[in-house]
TIKE-884877 format. One record per residue: x, y, z of N, C-alpha, C in turn; residue in one letter; residue number from 1. Coordinates in nm, 4 decimals. Example, Ala and Ser with C-alpha at 12.3 -4.5 7.8 and 13.67 -1.06 7.14 Angstrom:
# residues 2
<rec <1.3190; -0.5690; 0.7800>; <1.2300; -0.4500; 0.7800>; <1.3200; -0.3300; 0.7800>; 'A'; 1> <rec <1.2850; -0.2250; 0.7080>; <1.3670; -0.1060; 0.7140>; <1.2900; 0.0030; 0.7870>; 'S'; 2> 
This chain:
# residues 179
<rec <-0.4649; 1.4199; -2.0998>; <-0.5137; 1.3056; -2.1763>; <-0.4118; 1.1921; -2.1653>; 'M'; 1> <rec <-0.4594; 1.0756; -2.1296>; <-0.3705; 0.9606; -2.1134>; <-0.3602; 0.8830; -2.2435>; 'L'; 2> <rec <-0.2422; 0.8250; -2.2668>; <-0.2281; 0.7380; -2.3836>; <-0.2909; 0.6025; -2.3508>; 'N'; 3> <rec <-0.3094; 0.5142; -2.4500>; <-0.3770; 0.3865; -2.4241>; <-0.3099; 0.3010; -2.3156>; 'P'; 4> <rec <-0.1773; 0.2989; -2.3102>; <-0.1078; 0.2205; -2.2066>; <-0.1356; 0.2765; -2.0679>; 'S'; 5> <rec <-0.1340; 0.4079; -2.0570>; <-0.1616; 0.4706; -1.9275>; <-0.3066; 0.4461; -1.8856>; 'E'; 6> <rec <-0.3978; 0.4504; -1.9825>; <-0.5382; 0.4247; -1.9506>; <-0.5572; 0.2812; -1.9015>; 'Q'; 7> <rec <-0.4889; 0.1834; -1.9673>; <-0.4953; 0.0436; -1.9220>; <-0.4360; 0.0307; -1.7821>; 'R'; 8> <rec <-0.3273; 0.1052; -1.7559>; <-0.2674; 0.1052; -1.6231>; <-0.3691; 0.1515; -1.5187>; 'F'; 9> <rec <-0.4390; 0.2601; -1.5469>; <-0.5406; 0.3122; -1.4542>; <-0.6496; 0.2082; -1.4323>; 'V'; 10> <rec <-0.6984; 0.1468; -1.5427>; <-0.8034; 0.0451; -1.5310>; <-0.7591; -0.0702; -1.4410>; 'D'; 11> <rec <-0.6389; -0.1189; -1.4633>; <-0.5869; -0.2310; -1.3848>; <-0.5607; -0.1898; -1.2399>; 'E'; 12> <rec <-0.5117; -0.0682; -1.2199>; <-0.4858; -0.0211; -1.0839>; <-0.6157; -0.0134; -1.0043>; 'Y'; 13> <rec <-0.7224; 0.0321; -1.0688>; <-0.8505; 0.0405; -0.9998>; <-0.9049; -0.0975; -0.9648>; 'L'; 14> <rec <-0.8692; -0.1995; -1.0432>; <-0.9118; -0.3364; -1.0131>; <-0.8287; -0.3991; -0.9020>; 'L'; 15> <rec <-0.6966; -0.3788; -0.9063>; <-0.6070; -0.4502; -0.8157>; <-0.5605; -0.3686; -0.6961>; 'T'; 16> <rec <-0.5479; -0.2370; -0.7135>; <-0.4923; -0.1537; -0.6083>; <-0.3414; -0.1688; -0.5953>; 'G'; 17> <rec <-0.2800; -0.2406; -0.6900>; <-0.1361; -0.2660; -0.6862>; <-0.0746; -0.2077; -0.8128>; 'N'; 18> <rec <0.0099; -0.1060; -0.7975>; <0.0654; -0.0348; -0.9128>; <0.1563; -0.1244; -0.9969>; 'A'; 19> <rec <0.2411; -0.2063; -0.9330>; <0.3325; -0.2935; -1.0097>; <0.2544; -0.3948; -1.0920>; 'S'; 20> <rec <0.1555; -0.4567; -1.0293>; <0.0734; -0.5541; -1.1008>; <-0.0039; -0.4864; -1.2143>; 'E'; 21> <rec <-0.0538; -0.3665; -1.1880>; <-0.1275; -0.2928; -1.2903>; <-0.0374; -0.2599; -1.4092>; 'A'; 22> <rec <0.0877; -0.2234; -1.3835>; <0.1812; -0.1919; -1.4921>; <0.2062; -0.3155; -1.5782>; 'A'; 23> <rec <0.2272; -0.4303; -1.5139>; <0.2498; -0.5546; -1.5902>; <0.1269; -0.5892; -1.6750>; 'R'; 24> <rec <0.0080; -0.5821; -1.6141>; <-0.1146; -0.6176; -1.6864>; <-0.1464; -0.5175; -1.7971>; 'K'; 25> <rec <-0.0950; -0.3945; -1.7833>; <-0.1188; -0.2920; -1.8858>; <-0.0215; -0.3057; -2.0020>; 'A'; 26> <rec <0.0740; -0.4006; -1.9914>; <0.1642; -0.4252; -2.1026>; <0.3016; -0.3628; -2.0895>; 'G'; 27> <rec <0.3297; -0.2999; -1.9754>; <0.4639; -0.2468; -1.9548>; <0.5593; -0.3642; -1.9318>; 'Y'; 28> <rec <0.6886; -0.3490; -1.9647>; <0.7835; -0.4609; -1.9518>; <0.7908; -0.5131; -1.8081>; 'P'; 29> <rec <0.7915; -0.6444; -1.7951>; <0.8031; -0.7085; -1.6650>; <0.9511; -0.7315; -1.6359>; 'D'; 30> <rec <1.0126; -0.6340; -1.5698>; <1.1557; -0.6404; -1.5368>; <1.1700; -0.6230; -1.3863>; 'T'; 31> <rec <1.2900; -0.6389; -1.3358>; <1.3102; -0.6110; -1.1931>; <1.2794; -0.4655; -1.1558>; 'P'; 32> <rec <1.2684; -0.3790; -1.2561>; <1.2440; -0.2369; -1.2309>; <1.0993; -0.1962; -1.2579>; 'H'; 33> <rec <1.0098; -0.2932; -1.2722>; <0.8693; -0.2622; -1.2977>; <0.8101; -0.1798; -1.1841>; 'T'; 34> <rec <0.8509; -0.2086; -1.0612>; <0.8008; -0.1329; -0.9461>; <0.8374; 0.0143; -0.9538>; 'G'; 35> <rec <0.9577; 0.0439; -1.0025>; <1.0017; 0.1830; -1.0169>; <0.9159; 0.2536; -1.1218>; 'V'; 36> <rec <0.8950; 0.1851; -1.2343>; <0.8115; 0.2416; -1.3403>; <0.6694; 0.2659; -1.2891>; 'L'; 37> <rec <0.6149; 0.1673; -1.2174>; <0.4793; 0.1798; -1.1640>; <0.4702; 0.2971; -1.0664>; 'A'; 38> <rec <0.5726; 0.3126; -0.9840>; <0.5748; 0.4238; -0.8893>; <0.5741; 0.5577; -0.9636>; 'H'; 39> <rec <0.6537; 0.5666; -1.0706>; <0.6568; 0.6906; -1.1496>; <0.5209; 0.7177; -1.2134>; 'R'; 40> <rec <0.4571; 0.6125; -1.2635>; <0.3250; 0.6304; -1.3251>; <0.2235; 0.6793; -1.2226>; 'L'; 41> <rec <0.2208; 0.6139; -1.1075>; <0.1183; 0.6459; -1.0077>; <0.1381; 0.7855; -0.9492>; 'I'; 42> <rec <0.2598; 0.8399; -0.9564>; <0.2881; 0.9730; -0.9029>; <0.2585; 1.0851; -1.0020>; 'K'; 43> <rec <0.2336; 1.0497; -1.1289>; <0.2060; 1.1541; -1.2288>; <0.0716; 1.2197; -1.1988>; 'R'; 44> <rec <0.0671; 1.3537; -1.1927>; <-0.0564; 1.4237; -1.1560>; <-0.1758; 1.3894; -1.2449>; 'P'; 45> <rec <-0.1530; 1.3770; -1.3766>; <-0.2670; 1.3483; -1.4643>; <-0.3233; 1.2082; -1.4384>; 'E'; 46> <rec <-0.2378; 1.1134; -1.4020>; <-0.2850; 0.9780; -1.3702>; <-0.3568; 0.9795; -1.2354>; 'I'; 47> <rec <-0.3025; 1.0514; -1.1380>; <-0.3685; 1.0624; -1.0082>; <-0.5071; 1.1253; -1.0224>; 'Q'; 48> <rec <-0.5182; 1.2257; -1.1085>; <-0.6472; 1.2922; -1.1298>; <-0.7498; 1.1956; -1.1873>; 'T'; 49> <rec <-0.7099; 1.1172; -1.2868>; <-0.8016; 1.0211; -1.3491>; <-0.8415; 0.9136; -1.2475>; 'V'; 50> <rec <-0.7458; 0.8628; -1.1709>; <-0.7766; 0.7603; -1.0707>; <-0.8760; 0.8146; -0.9679>; 'I'; 51> <rec <-0.8503; 0.9345; -0.9156>; <-0.9402; 0.9928; -0.8162>; <-1.0787; 1.0163; -0.8740>; 'Q'; 52> <rec <-1.0844; 1.0636; -0.9970>; <-1.2134; 1.0874; -1.0623>; <-1.2924; 0.9578; -1.0767>; 'S'; 53> <rec <-1.2241; 0.8524; -1.1221>; <-1.2911; 0.7226; -1.1393>; <-1.3348; 0.6651; -1.0040>; 'R'; 54> <rec <-1.2543; 0.6845; -0.9004>; <-1.2922; 0.6356; -0.7678>; <-1.4135; 0.7119; -0.7148>; 'M'; 55> <rec <-1.4177; 0.8428; -0.7390>; <-1.5323; 0.9234; -0.6976>; <-1.6588; 0.8782; -0.7694>; 'D'; 56> <rec <-1.6467; 0.8505; -0.9005>; <-1.7620; 0.8022; -0.9770>; <-1.8117; 0.6691; -0.9216>; 'E'; 57> <rec <-1.7185; 0.5788; -0.8938>; <-1.7552; 0.4465; -0.8411>; <-1.8228; 0.4610; -0.7056>; 'R'; 58> <rec <-1.7711; 0.5490; -0.6228>; <-1.8293; 0.5703; -0.4906>; <-1.9715; 0.6252; -0.5023>; 'S'; 59> <rec <-1.9929; 0.7183; -0.5946>; <-2.1261; 0.7753; -0.6144>; <-2.2241; 0.6692; -0.6654>; 'A'; 60> <rec <-2.1778; 0.5833; -0.7582>; <-2.2645; 0.4780; -0.8124>; <-2.3036; 0.3765; -0.7058>; 'R'; 61> <rec <-2.2086; 0.3386; -0.6238>; <-2.2345; 0.2325; -0.5271>; <-2.2862; 0.2861; -0.3944>; 'S'; 62> <rec <-2.2883; 0.4180; -0.3793>; <-2.3351; 0.4828; -0.2569>; <-2.2579; 0.4326; -0.1352>; 'D'; 63> <rec <-2.1294; 0.4069; -0.1537>; <-2.0436; 0.3644; -0.0438>; <-1.9517; 0.4801; -0.0090>; 'I'; 64> <rec <-1.9573; 0.5197; 0.1128>; <-1.8717; 0.6274; 0.1613>; <-1.7709; 0.5690; 0.2596>; 'E'; 65> <rec <-1.6640; 0.6406; 0.2822>; <-1.5598; 0.5953; 0.3743>; <-1.6175; 0.5693; 0.5134>; 'A'; 66> <rec <-1.7139; 0.6500; 0.5552>; <-1.7725; 0.6348; 0.6877>; <-1.8420; 0.4990; 0.7021>; 'D'; 67> <rec <-1.9100; 0.4549; 0.5984>; <-1.9767; 0.3239; 0.6019>; <-1.8747; 0.2120; 0.6185>; 'L'; 68> <rec <-1.7646; 0.2205; 0.5445>; <-1.6595; 0.1191; 0.5524>; <-1.5977; 0.1192; 0.6920>; 'V'; 69> <rec <-1.5669; 0.2366; 0.7445>; <-1.5066; 0.2459; 0.8771>; <-1.5997; 0.1922; 0.9856>; 'L'; 70> <rec <-1.7295; 0.2228; 0.9759>; <-1.8255; 0.1714; 1.0739>; <-1.8332; 0.0191; 1.0669>; 'Q'; 71> <rec <-1.8262; -0.0353; 0.9452>; <-1.8270; -0.1813; 0.9295>; <-1.7038; -0.2449; 0.9921>; 'G'; 72> <rec <-1.5870; -0.1847; 0.9712>; <-1.4634; -0.2374; 1.0305>; <-1.4729; -0.2333; 1.1825>; 'I'; 73> <rec <-1.5233; -0.1229; 1.2385>; <-1.5376; -0.1122; 1.3839>; <-1.6325; -0.2186; 1.4387>; 'L'; 74> <rec <-1.7439; -0.2424; 1.3690>; <-1.8397; -0.3444; 1.4140>; <-1.7756; -0.4831; 1.4125>; 'A'; 75> <rec <-1.6974; -0.5127; 1.3072>; <-1.6302; -0.6425; 1.3000>; <-1.5242; -0.6575; 1.4092>; 'L'; 76> <rec <-1.4520; -0.5502; 1.4378>; <-1.3522; -0.5548; 1.5459>; <-1.4217; -0.5882; 1.6774>; 'I'; 77> <rec <-1.5318; -0.5207; 1.7058>; <-1.6041; -0.5457; 1.8322>; <-1.6513; -0.6904; 1.8410>; 'R'; 78> <rec <-1.7028; -0.7419; 1.7291>; <-1.7497; -0.8800; 1.7285>; <-1.6332; -0.9765; 1.7502>; 'R'; 79> <rec <-1.5195; -0.9485; 1.6850>; <-1.4016; -1.0356; 1.7002>; <-1.3475; -1.0309; 1.8430>; 'C'; 80> <rec <-1.3508; -0.9126; 1.9047>; <-1.3004; -0.9004; 2.0419>; <-1.3956; -0.9657; 2.1422>; 'E'; 81> <rec <-1.5239; -0.9546; 2.1168>; <-1.6224; -1.0156; 2.2066>; <-1.6140; -1.1673; 2.1970>; 'T'; 82> <rec <-1.5968; -1.2150; 2.0773>; <-1.5779; -1.3580; 2.0562>; <-1.7089; -1.4339; 2.0387>; 'G'; 83> <rec <-1.6938; -1.5535; 1.9903>; <-1.8078; -1.6414; 1.9674>; <-1.8311; -1.7280; 2.0910>; 'E'; 84> <rec <-1.9585; -1.7509; 2.1258>; <-1.9864; -1.8403; 2.2391>; <-1.9322; -1.9808; 2.2111>; 'P'; 85> <rec <-1.8860; -2.0478; 2.3162>; <-1.8306; -2.1822; 2.3030>; <-1.9332; -2.2839; 2.3535>; 'Q'; 86> <rec <-1.9425; -2.3966; 2.2829>; <-2.0412; -2.4991; 2.3142>; <-1.9727; -2.6318; 2.3435>; 'Y'; 87> <rec <-2.0421; -2.7152; 2.4208>; <-1.9947; -2.8520; 2.4425>; <-2.0287; -2.9334; 2.3185>; 'T'; 88> <rec <-1.9775; -3.0565; 2.3123>; <-2.0103; -3.1427; 2.1982>; <-2.1595; -3.1716; 2.1914>; 'R'; 89> <rec <-2.2260; -3.1663; 2.3044>; <-2.3700; -3.1905; 2.3083>; <-2.4490; -3.0678; 2.2641>; 'A'; 90> <rec <-2.3804; -2.9554; 2.2438>; <-2.4482; -2.8344; 2.1964>; <-2.4890; -2.7389; 2.3061>; 'G'; 91> <rec <-2.4459; -2.7648; 2.4307>; <-2.4798; -2.6755; 2.5417>; <-2.3732; -2.5662; 2.5543>; 'D'; 92> <rec <-2.4158; -2.4470; 2.5940>; <-2.3219; -2.3375; 2.6182>; <-2.2291; -2.3738; 2.7333>; 'L'; 93> <rec <-2.1064; -2.3312; 2.7261>; <-2.0093; -2.3542; 2.8326>; <-2.0046; -2.2285; 2.9191>; 'I'; 94> <rec <-2.0218; -2.2484; 3.0513>; <-2.0169; -2.1380; 3.1467>; <-1.8904; -2.1487; 3.2297>; 'Y'; 95> <rec <-1.8317; -2.0330; 3.2602>; <-1.7140; -2.0265; 3.3457>; <-1.7344; -1.9151; 3.4479>; 'V'; 96> <rec <-1.6553; -1.9194; 3.5543>; <-1.6633; -1.8148; 3.6546>; <-1.6026; -1.6870; 3.5981>; 'Q'; 97> <rec <-1.6689; -1.5758; 3.6192>; <-1.6220; -1.4456; 3.5724>; <-1.4931; -1.4101; 3.6469>; 'N'; 98> <rec <-1.3807; -1.3955; 3.5749>; <-1.2541; -1.3662; 3.6428>; <-1.2501; -1.2265; 3.7050>; 'P'; 99> <rec <-1.3389; -1.1368; 3.6611>; <-1.3409; -1.0004; 3.7141>; <-1.4361; -0.9846; 3.8321>; 'D'; 100> <rec <-1.5089; -1.0916; 3.8647>; <-1.6111; -1.0835; 3.9689>; <-1.5764; -1.1812; 4.0807>; 'D'; 101> <rec <-1.5691; -1.1327; 4.2053>; <-1.5325; -1.2168; 4.3207>; <-1.6542; -1.2882; 4.3807>; 'K'; 102> <rec <-1.7743; -1.2612; 4.3272>; <-1.8949; -1.3215; 4.3854>; <-1.9240; -1.4600; 4.3301>; 'T'; 103> <rec <-1.8496; -1.5035; 4.2305>; <-1.8732; -1.6365; 4.1748>; <-1.9715; -1.6367; 4.0588>; 'G'; 104> <rec <-1.9998; -1.5191; 4.0023>; <-2.0921; -1.5091; 3.8890>; <-2.0403; -1.5944; 3.7726>; 'E'; 105> <rec <-2.1294; -1.6647; 3.7053>; <-2.0941; -1.7482; 3.5910>; <-2.1298; -1.6731; 3.4621>; 'M'; 106> <rec <-2.0393; -1.6816; 3.3644>; <-2.0621; -1.6167; 3.2347>; <-2.0359; -1.7180; 3.1239>; 'I'; 107> <rec <-2.0855; -1.6869; 3.0053>; <-2.0654; -1.7737; 2.8883>; <-1.9200; -1.7616; 2.8431>; 'I'; 108> <rec <-1.8566; -1.8752; 2.8194>; <-1.7199; -1.8766; 2.7679>; <-1.7228; -1.8335; 2.6213>; 'L'; 109> <rec <-1.6378; -1.7382; 2.5884>; <-1.6297; -1.6883; 2.4510>; <-1.4867; -1.6987; 2.4028>; 'R'; 110> <rec <-1.4699; -1.7246; 2.2734>; <-1.3366; -1.7314; 2.2138>; <-1.3217; -1.6125; 2.1191>; 'K'; 111> <rec <-1.2284; -1.5228; 2.1534>; <-1.2061; -1.4032; 2.0712>; <-1.1244; -1.4402; 1.9476>; 'A'; 112> <rec <-1.1501; -1.3684; 1.8384>; <-1.0764; -1.3871; 1.7133>; <-0.9719; -1.2757; 1.7042>; 'D'; 113> <rec <-0.8609; -1.2950; 1.7733>; <-0.7578; -1.1919; 1.7841>; <-0.6965; -1.1556; 1.6481>; 'I'; 114> <rec <-0.6590; -1.2531; 1.5614>; <-0.6005; -1.2139; 1.4318>; <-0.6929; -1.1253; 1.3486>; 'P'; 115> <rec <-0.8213; -1.1546; 1.3491>; <-0.9148; -1.0723; 1.2711>; <-0.9303; -0.9333; 1.3328>; 'S'; 116> <rec <-0.9323; -0.9269; 1.4652>; <-0.9410; -0.7959; 1.5307>; <-0.8178; -0.7123; 1.4985>; 'A'; 117> <rec <-0.7005; -0.7752; 1.5027>; <-0.5779; -0.7024; 1.4693>; <-0.5803; -0.6527; 1.3257>; 'L'; 118> <rec <-0.6324; -0.7328; 1.2337>; <-0.6422; -0.6905; 1.0934>; <-0.7334; -0.5679; 1.0823>; 'K'; 119> <rec <-0.8429; -0.5683; 1.1578>; <-0.9325; -0.4526; 1.1581>; <-0.8626; -0.3275; 1.2087>; 'G'; 120> <rec <-0.7868; -0.3444; 1.3170>; <-0.7116; -0.2301; 1.3692>; <-0.6067; -0.1835; 1.2678>; 'Y'; 121> <rec <-0.5448; -0.2781; 1.1979>; <-0.4463; -0.2420; 1.0957>; <-0.5113; -0.1574; 0.9862>; 'E'; 122> <rec <-0.6292; -0.1980; 0.9413>; <-0.6993; -0.1216; 0.8369>; <-0.7352; 0.0188; 0.8861>; 'L'; 123> <rec <-0.7802; 0.0284; 1.0101>; <-0.8104; 0.1608; 1.0651>; <-0.6835; 0.2452; 1.0764>; 'L'; 124> <rec <-0.5744; 0.1838; 1.1199>; <-0.4477; 0.2555; 1.1313>; <-0.3995; 0.3074; 0.9978>; 'G'; 125> <rec <-0.4154; 0.2247; 0.8928>; <-0.3761; 0.2699; 0.7595>; <-0.4624; 0.3871; 0.7153>; 'K'; 126> <rec <-0.5936; 0.3779; 0.7425>; <-0.6830; 0.4869; 0.7046>; <-0.6433; 0.6170; 0.7746>; 'H'; 127> <rec <-0.6054; 0.6068; 0.9002>; <-0.5669; 0.7245; 0.9773>; <-0.4211; 0.7636; 0.9554>; 'L'; 128> <rec <-0.3509; 0.6869; 0.8710>; <-0.2100; 0.7103; 0.8384>; <-0.1207; 0.7079; 0.9627>; 'R'; 129> <rec <-0.1495; 0.6134; 1.0501>; <-0.0699; 0.5997; 1.1718>; <0.0629; 0.5309; 1.1459>; 'L'; 130> <rec <0.0718; 0.4571; 1.0350>; <0.1903; 0.3766; 1.0098>; <0.2782; 0.4338; 0.9003>; 'F'; 131> <rec <0.2531; 0.5552; 0.8564>; <0.3373; 0.6132; 0.7524>; <0.4624; 0.6700; 0.8161>; 'T'; 132> <rec <0.5718; 0.6487; 0.7478>; <0.6982; 0.6994; 0.7974>; <0.7063; 0.8475; 0.7636>; 'E'; 133> <rec <0.7375; 0.9258; 0.8623>; <0.7508; 1.0689; 0.8393>; <0.8979; 1.1061; 0.8527>; 'Q'; 134> <rec <0.9495; 1.1689; 0.7483>; <1.0899; 1.2064; 0.7457>; <1.0991; 1.3563; 0.7260>; 'T'; 135> <rec <1.1782; 1.4193; 0.8087>; <1.1992; 1.5622; 0.7937>; <1.3299; 1.5827; 0.7179>; 'E'; 136> <rec <1.3223; 1.6576; 0.6095>; <1.4402; 1.6849; 0.5287>; <1.4808; 1.8297; 0.5537>; 'V'; 137> <rec <1.6040; 1.8471; 0.5946>; <1.6580; 1.9817; 0.6194>; <1.7715; 2.0030; 0.5211>; 'V'; 138> <rec <1.7677; 2.1160; 0.4525>; <1.8695; 2.1448; 0.3516>; <1.9356; 2.2772; 0.3849>; 'H'; 139> <rec <2.0668; 2.2805; 0.3750>; <2.1410; 2.4015; 0.4101>; <2.1361; 2.5064; 0.2994>; 'S'; 140> <rec <2.0958; 2.4663; 0.1802>; <2.0934; 2.5595; 0.0683>; <2.2145; 2.5469; -0.0212>; 'G'; 141> <rec <2.3130; 2.4687; 0.0195>; <2.4324; 2.4493; -0.0619>; <2.4363; 2.3055; -0.1112>; 'E'; 142> <rec <2.4735; 2.2894; -0.2367>; <2.4826; 2.1555; -0.2936>; <2.6268; 2.1112; -0.3063>; 'I'; 143> <rec <2.7149; 2.1960; -0.3438>; <2.8567; 2.1635; -0.3486>; <2.8979; 2.0801; -0.4679>; 'G'; 144> <rec <2.8315; 2.0965; -0.5813>; <2.8660; 2.0193; -0.7002>; <3.0041; 2.0568; -0.7509>; 'V'; 145> <rec <3.0368; 2.1838; -0.7493>; <3.1677; 2.2264; -0.8003>; <3.2806; 2.1576; -0.7255>; 'K'; 146> <rec <3.2695; 2.1507; -0.5936>; <3.3743; 2.0874; -0.5142>; <3.3842; 1.9384; -0.5451>; 'H'; 147> <rec <3.2734; 1.8745; -0.5678>; <3.2734; 1.7322; -0.6010>; <3.3398; 1.7098; -0.7356>; 'T'; 148> <rec <3.3070; 1.7924; -0.8351>; <3.3680; 1.7794; -0.9667>; <3.5187; 1.8025; -0.9607>; 'L'; 149> <rec <3.5593; 1.9027; -0.8840>; <3.7027; 1.9298; -0.8704>; <3.7742; 1.8115; -0.8061>; 'D'; 150> <rec <3.7085; 1.7471; -0.7099>; <3.7729; 1.6388; -0.6361>; <3.7902; 1.5134; -0.7208>; 'A'; 151> <rec <3.6920; 1.4801; -0.8052>; <3.7034; 1.3546; -0.8810>; <3.7489; 1.3742; -1.0246>; 'I'; 152> <rec <3.7364; 1.4927; -1.0768>; <3.7829; 1.5209; -1.2124>; <3.6760; 1.4943; -1.3170>; 'G'; 153> <rec <3.6860; 1.5688; -1.4273>; <3.5850; 1.5601; -1.5329>; <3.5891; 1.4271; -1.6078>; 'F'; 154> <rec <3.7077; 1.3670; -1.6226>; <3.7154; 1.2372; -1.6916>; <3.6353; 1.1309; -1.6158>; 'D'; 155> <rec <3.6466; 1.1327; -1.4843>; <3.5719; 1.0359; -1.4024>; <3.4220; 1.0623; -1.4129>; 'E'; 156> <rec <3.3822; 1.1894; -1.4165>; <3.2405; 1.2241; -1.4309>; <3.1877; 1.1733; -1.5648>; 'V'; 157> <rec <3.2642; 1.1906; -1.6721>; <3.2227; 1.1401; -1.8044>; <3.2077; 0.9878; -1.8022>; 'R'; 158> <rec <3.3007; 0.9172; -1.7353>; <3.2940; 0.7714; -1.7270>; <3.1678; 0.7281; -1.6502>; 'R'; 159> <rec <3.1397; 0.7989; -1.5419>; <3.0213; 0.7661; -1.4616>; <2.8926; 0.7922; -1.5409>; 'M'; 160> <rec <2.8892; 0.9017; -1.6175>; <2.7714; 0.9340; -1.6985>; <2.7491; 0.8287; -1.8059>; 'A'; 161> <rec <2.8573; 0.7828; -1.8698>; <2.8460; 0.6788; -1.9726>; <2.7936; 0.5489; -1.9118>; 'A'; 162> <rec <2.8433; 0.5138; -1.7949>; <2.7964; 0.3921; -1.7274>; <2.6484; 0.4043; -1.6919>; 'A'; 163> <rec <2.6057; 0.5219; -1.6489>; <2.4654; 0.5435; -1.6137>; <2.3756; 0.5311; -1.7370>; 'K'; 164> <rec <2.4212; 0.5848; -1.8512>; <2.3437; 0.5726; -1.9751>; <2.3271; 0.4257; -2.0143>; 'R'; 165> <rec <2.4338; 0.3477; -2.0043>; <2.4253; 0.2053; -2.0381>; <2.3275; 0.1332; -1.9466>; 'K'; 166> <rec <2.3305; 0.1657; -1.8176>; <2.2375; 0.1055; -1.7222>; <2.0946; 0.1437; -1.7568>; 'T'; 167> <rec <2.0721; 0.2699; -1.7911>; <1.9375; 0.3159; -1.8269>; <1.8870; 0.2425; -1.9501>; 'A'; 168> <rec <1.9742; 0.2167; -2.0463>; <1.9327; 0.1444; -2.1664>; <1.8910; 0.0021; -2.1326>; 'E'; 169> <rec <1.9617; -0.0621; -2.0407>; <1.9258; -0.1984; -2.0002>; <1.7920; -0.1973; -1.9281>; 'V'; 170> <rec <1.7716; -0.0985; -1.8405>; <1.6465; -0.0892; -1.7656>; <1.5294; -0.0711; -1.8605>; 'I'; 171> <rec <1.5431; 0.0122; -1.9609>; <1.4353; 0.0376; -2.0551>; <1.4185; -0.0777; -2.1541>; 'E'; 172> <rec <1.5104; -0.1725; -2.1541>; <1.4984; -0.2867; -2.2434>; <1.5406; -0.2577; -2.3853>; 'G'; 173> <rec <1.6058; -0.1445; -2.4082>; <1.6440; -0.1075; -2.5445>; <1.7707; -0.1786; -2.5900>; 'E'; 174> <rec <1.8619; -0.2069; -2.4970>; <1.9920; -0.2611; -2.5326>; <2.0320; -0.3660; -2.4305>; 'T'; 175> <rec <2.1024; -0.4666; -2.4757>; <2.1614; -0.5637; -2.3862>; <2.3112; -0.5457; -2.3939>; 'V'; 176> <rec <2.3763; -0.5256; -2.2800>; <2.5209; -0.5027; -2.2792>; <2.5950; -0.6317; -2.3064>; 'L'; 177> <rec <2.7007; -0.6227; -2.3853>; <2.7855; -0.7396; -2.4103>; <2.8821; -0.7544; -2.2943>; 'D'; 178> <rec <2.9103; -0.8792; -2.2565>; <3.0022; -0.9030; -2.1453>; <3.1439; -0.8955; -2.1946>; 'S'; 179> 
């Protein structure tokens, strides 16, 4: 069960698709760390479940499936690559010699919309997760905290912990540090 702020976050996220913007619109503090908070919210399993459920409901209501969207993007890419016919000022089609044909065949001059085609390919790439960074993490099984503590000493660890608490208080907006 989500609290009212989390529910507003979900509502705004479904409208904008932007977690940071959704957090601000849901009433969370607008700080330099809003993106971190939004990331934590969006990663919570109960919030992910509600978002997916609401998206499934919306998809069922609108009868829009991913396949329909992908087919539309592909059709637009083809149209952008084929290009629009070019006309003279008098409104006549412009013909040019086919560069791939040595017989002198004339074809209609077309102007391709390369930026739009690239955007279509970008959307398809995102859908296929072609642009996600994949990182392999290998862990030896040892952390070595004891050795680190021995090397810097417990007094230094206490000082670092106190500094971290003060930073956390500033991030949460609970306290302002005096200079």
